[in-house]
N, C-alpha and C positions, 0 to 999 in steps of 0.2 A: 185874507185870513192871518192869523199869526199864529207859531208854532211858541209856545212858552216852554222853557225848563228851567225849575226848580230844582237845586242841590239840597236835599232835605236831611238831616241827622236826626237819628232817633228813632227811626223804622226797624223793627225786628223781626215783622212776620207780613203774614198775609194781610192780616186783620189790620193791622197800623196802615198797611197799603189803602184800605179797605176806608177806614177813618177818614185819611188824607183826601182819598176820592171823595167820597160824600159831602166833607165839607167844602171841597173848592166847588161841588155843583150846586149845592144849597145856596153859594153866596157868590158867584159870577155864574153869566148865561156862557156855556162850555159847550162845542159841539162833541170834546172828547175827552178824557184825562183816564191818565194810567199813572199806575208808579210801581215803583219797584226798592223793593229793603236792602236788595242785593248790589244793585248800583246805585242804592240812597239818591235817587230822584224820583220825582213827577213831570211828565209831560203832560201840556194841554193843548188843546187845540181850540182855538176860539175864532170868531169872527172880529174881535175886535181885542187891542190892548188891553192888558189888566194893568192898573198901577202898582207897582212893585211895592210900596209901604200896604195896601190892602190885601194883597196876597202874604206877604210873609206874616200881617196881623191874624188872617185867618190860622193860619199853616200855627204861629204860636199859639190862638186857643185851645186847638188840640193838642197841644202838649210837645211837639216839635219844634224844631229850628230850620227854620229856611235859611241856608247860608248865601246863595249868590242866586240871582233869579239873570237868565239869556231870554231875550226875544230876536224871532227871526220871521221873515215872510215865510208864509207855507202854501204850497200850491198842491190840492187835492190830485193824489196820481189817478188816470183813467184805469180803470180796468183793459183788458184785452180787447173784450168786447166792443166797450167803447171808443177804444182806438180805430179798430176795424171798422166800425160805423162813420168814422169821421175819413178815414182814408178812403172810402168807397164814394163821398160825397162828391 
């Protein structure tokens, strides 16, 4: 899995965040997407990396501007219950 962080200019409120999240979900297969207008960023968790230019194009179509895109490997954190189960084995 991969964690993609996108710096976005132009978001001003919760509706802006929802607009970006919906556009990303409709354009790509993602596990999770969250946006923050105060942090000026969107964080995407996906099975596979998303091409930077395609992501920037989707954001641009919403009326916002993707400044920078950063990708890094992502490993889901096991819950405490899951960790305890694996320790018992």
